[in-house]
N, C-alpha and C positions, 0 to 999 in steps of 0.2 A: 504494500500500499504506500502511495506517495506520502512523503513526510508532511507536506502541507495539509493533505487530507486527514492524516492522523491527528494533527493539531486541531483541525476543525471538529472532528468527531469527539475529541476529548472535551472541547468547549461546550458541546451539547449537554454533557453531564454536569460540567461545572456551572453552567448558566441555565439550568433547567427551570429555576424559579422564574426567569424572564419569559421562558416559553409558556409556562403555565399562566403567567399574568397576561400574556398576549392573547391566549385563548379566552381567558376570562373577559378581557376587554371586548373581544369580538362577540361574545355571548350577550353582553349587556345591550348591544344594538338590537332593537326589536324588529326583526325582519321576517315575521311569519307570512307564508303565502299558502292559502288566502289569509288575510285580504290583499297582501302585496301592496305595491306602490309606496314602499316604506324603507327602501334600501339606500337612499341617497346619503344619509349621514354615515352609515357604515362604509359605503363606497368612497366617500371623501377621506375617511381614515385610511383605507387601503391605498388610495391614490397618493396621499401624503407620505405614507410609509415607503412606497416604491420610489417616489421622487427623492426621498432622503437617502436612499441607498443607490442612487445613480441611474435609475431607470427613466426612460422617456415614457410619459404616461398619456394614454388616450382614454378619455372618459366621455361617454355619450349616452343620451337617454334612449333606451329601448321602448320604455313607456314612461310617461311623466311620473317622476318620483322613483323610478327604477332604472338607474344607469348601469351599463357595463363599465368595467375598468380593465384596461390591458396595459401592462408595463413591458417595455422591451429594453433589453440590455444587449447592445450590439457587440458581437464577438470581435476580438482583435484580428481574427483571420477567418471571417465567416464564409469566404469563398471556398475554403478548403476544408472546413470542419463542420461537423453536423450540428443541427439546431434542435431546440427542444421547447415544447409548450407544456407548462404546468397549469392545469385547469381545475378550478373549483367553483362552487356556487355559494353565494352569500345569503340566499334566502333559506329559510328553515321551515319545517312543518308547522301547520297551524296549531293553535293552542285553544282548548276549551276552558272557559272560565271556571268550570266545576272541577278541573283536575287538581289533585292533591299533591303538590310538590313539597319536598322536604324543606326547601328554602322559603316556601310560601310564594315564590315568584319564579317562573321558569327562566326569566331573564336576569335574575340575581344569582350568579354562579356560586357554587359551593364546592369546596375541596374537602373530601373526607374519605378515609379508608382506601387511599390510593387511586381515587377517581376524581374527575371534574364532572360535576352535575350541572346541567342547564340545557335549555332547548338549543339544539344545534351542536352539542358537544361531540356527538358521533356523526351526525349527518348535517353539515360536514365542516363545521368551523374548526374542528380538531385538525382535519387535513389541511385546511387553509392556513391555520396558525403555524403548523409545522413547516409548510412551504415558505411562508413569509420569514420565519425565523431562520431557516436554512439560507435564504437569500441574504439576510442581514449579516450572517456569519461570513459568507463568501465576500461580501463587500468590506466588512471591517478588517478582514485578514488581508485585503488588498489583492486577492486573486483575480487575475484577468482571464476569463474563459475565451478560448479561441472561437467557439461556435456561439451563435445567437441564442439567447434565453428569453422566453416570453412567459409572463405570468398573467393568467386570465382569471379575474374575479367576476363571475357572471351572475345574472339574475334569472329568476323564473323557472328553475329546474323543477321545483316542487309542483308547479301547475302547468307544465308543458309549454312554457313560453320561450324556451330554448335560447337563452342568452348566448350559448355556445354557437348555435347556428348563425346568430348575428355576427359573431366574431369571424366565422368562416366567410360569410358574405362580404365582410369588410376587408377581406384579403389576407388575414393572418394565416400563416402556413409554417410548417416546420417538418423536419425529417421524422419526428416522432412526437406524440402527445401522451402525457401521463395524466389521468384523471384521478385526483386524490380523494375520491369519494369513499364511502364506507365499504370496506372489503375485508376487514379483519386481517389486513396485510397479506391477503391472497392476491396473486396476479390474475385478473379476471377479464373475460369478455362478457357479453350479455346477449340475451335474446332481445327482441324488439316488441313494441306495443303500438298499435294504431287503433283509434276509435273511428267509428263510422255511423252514419244515420242511414237507415233503410226506410224509404217512404212509399206507402201505397196510397194512391189517391184515385177516387172514382171520377169518371168523366161527368157523372150526373149525381144529383141528390134525390133522395126518396123519403117520403113520409113513413113513419114506422108502421103505419097500418097496412102498407103494401108488402110487408115482409112475407106474408103468406103466399104471395104470388111470385116470389123470387125463385130463381133457378135451383137454389139448394133444396127447396121444398117441392120441386117438380113443376113449378109454375113456368109461365112464359115471359115473365119480366126479367130482362137482363140486368139484374142488380145484385149486389152482395154487400155484406158488411166488411169494410176494410179491416176492422179489428179481427174478425174471424179469419179473413184471408192472411193476416199477419201470422196467425197461428200456424198456417201451413209453411210460411217462410221460416218461422222459429223451428219447426220440426226439421226443415231442410238444413238449417244451421247445425242442429244437434247431430244429424246424420253425417254431415261433413266433419264435425268435431270428432266423432267416433272413428271416422275413416282416418283422420290425421293421426289419432292416437295409436292406430295399428300400423299405418304405412310410413310415418315419419318418426325420426328419432335423432338425438344429438347427444354425444358423450357428455356426461355430467348432469343430464336432465332425466328425471323419471318419465316413463311413458305417459302421455297425456298432458304434459306441461303446456303444450300449444293448445290454447283454449279459445272459445268464442263465447263470450259472456253477454247475454241479453240483459243489459244493465237498467235501462229505462224504457218504458213504453208510454206513448201519448196517443190518444185517439178520440174520435167522436166530437160532436159539437153540442148535442142536446138530446134529452131522452125522447123527444118526439121525431127524431131523425134516425134513419139507418146510418151508421157511421160511414162517412164518405172519405175519411182520411185516417191513416194511422202511421205513426213514426216509431221506429225502434232504434235505440242507441245501443250499439254493441262495442265491446272492448275485446280486441284480438291480441293474443300473445303468440309470438312466433319465434322460430329458432335463429341462432346467430348466423347460419349459412343461408338465410332467406332475407329478402327485401320486402319492405312494406308494399311496394308496387306489385310484386309477384303475388303476395298474399291477398291483397285487395282484389286483384284480377281473378284469382282462383275462387274467391267467395262470390263475386259477381257472376261468374260463369255458372257456378253450381246453382245459385238461386234463380238465374234466368232459365235454367233447364227445368227447375221446379215449376216456374211460372208457365212455361210452355205446355206443361201437362194439365193445367187447370184452365178451363174455357174463359173464366172471367179474368184471371190474372194475365192470361195471354193478351187480352185486350186492354188491360190496365196494369202494365208491367211495373214491378218495383223500380224505384230510382235510388241511386247511391250517392252519398257525399262522404268523402274520406278525409280524415285528419282535421287539421285546424292548427292555429298558432297559439291557442290559449284555452285552458279549461275555464278561465274567468270570462274572457271576452267573447269567445264563440263556441264554447262547449265542445272543444275538440283538441286532440293532441296527437303527436307522432313522436315516438322514441325509436329511431332506427337501431338495428342490431349492430353488434360489434363482435367480430370474430378475430381473436388474437392469433397471430402467426407465431408458433413456438420457435421457429427458426429465424425470426427477425433479429438482427444484431442488437437492437435496443432491448428486446426482451431478454436476451442473454446477458446484457450488461446489467439490467435490473435484477436478474436472478443472481448474478455474481455479487452485486451490492448487498442483497439480502443475505446471501451466504456468508459474506464477510462479517456482518453485524451479528447474525444469529447463530452462526456456525451450524447451520442446517439448511437443507434445500427448501427453496420457496415452493409453496403450493400453487399450482396453476389449475384453475377451474372456471366455472361460469357463475355469474351472479344470478340469484333467483329474482332479483329486482331489475330496474332499469335506471340508467343515468344519462347524462348528456353525451357520454362517450361515443354513442353511435353516430353522432353528427360528424365526428372526425372521420369515421369510416365512410360515411356518406360523401364526405368531401375528398376522399382519397388519401387521407393522412393516417398512417399506421398509429395505433393507440392501444393502451391497456389501462384498466382500472387498478389502482393500488393506493389504499389509504387506511388510516386507523379507524377503530370503532367496529363494533359488531352490529349486524343488522337487527338483532333482537332489541338493541337499545335505541335504534333509530325510530323517531316519531313517538317514542313511548313517554309516559309520565316518568319523571326523574331520569330523563335521557342522560347518558354518561359515557365517558371515554376513559380508558385506563391510562394513567399518567406514564406508567412504564412503557406501554405500547406506543404512546405518543412520542416519547423520547427516542425509542428505538426506530420508529418510522422516520423521524427527522434525520437520524443518522444515515439510514438507508437512502433517503432522498438526496441528502448531501453527497453521498458517495456516487449515486447514480448520475446526478446532474454533473458533477465534476468529470466523471469518466466519459459520459456520453458526449459532452460538449468539447472533450479533448479527442474525440474519435474523428479520424479523417474521412472525408467523403469519398465514395467510390468514384474512381476515374471513369 
């Protein structure tokens, strides 16, 4: 191990109280989403922190009151050495007023029994604090990295508002991205999630007294309840879900992890009408080696075949609307999948860094949840999830992160960042 790096890692232990105080400071900023639109003060703190350690800072509103912050440290030989994005989200899970927190307030952090307790401790202000602290140590030691280093503190991850996607749209790119979200220090990929609305709408409206004349009862009136026809669509979705559980698989996932959940149904206008419209909101989980475009197309084709077999649905076919940019603004979201290449040089570098600190091999697996990491894959940037905190603690009352794990994670991130940004680009 490089002597400079050894000194850096030693400082993490010696200055661990500063790291803990940094995490506590981040927790005090009330950034739950929903309601969102509340991250500006926290992001101002992150922006000032990055400026103080020599980063060029780009801060812009994704939504009013919810800005992204990106800091860039230009490498001294960025033409020849590899670049890195460190990515984390500043928003945290929502809080219910009735929750019983030990501290009495989820945004008043508490240190006890070797953990830091507070909303966001695990998901994922712990990861963000470790990343910022690692960058401060690099700066204070005077180490100049050959490759470019980018830190992204993004908004909206908890509600599908994809601050990370906005960074990609803004042109931020690198040879690798590490998402420091909750992974219990496993190196992870993830499946994806997409929501969609399926709408059935009749071309005509009918009085409910005409129901006895409709085709389902053997009558001659070409009408039907959109709610009842949606039941056929739901049966078709269940059939497809069962088919997926048998025909599709991915290492690390139990059979049937790829699901189609009928989450919300809306339909009808009045008791005196036969329902002329029905909308179904579905949530679809799919595997890391699939894309949301492929999965959406597969569902559409299957349901269209179901509709073709029904005389009324054939004439009043289901319509589909996929995704969305916000669960708050338009009740829709996309989380692209992320497949980690175990042979990628950055993954080997991260595994080596983990091995150095823990003296044991890193675990590579897949997250049962989703993060913004899939947006890097969608943009063609190789990436992996690696951060402190256990998923069982995320979003929970008395959310917490182990101080020991936070310290060791910071060491790994320091080692990985140093080594990767000293790696020469392929000719």
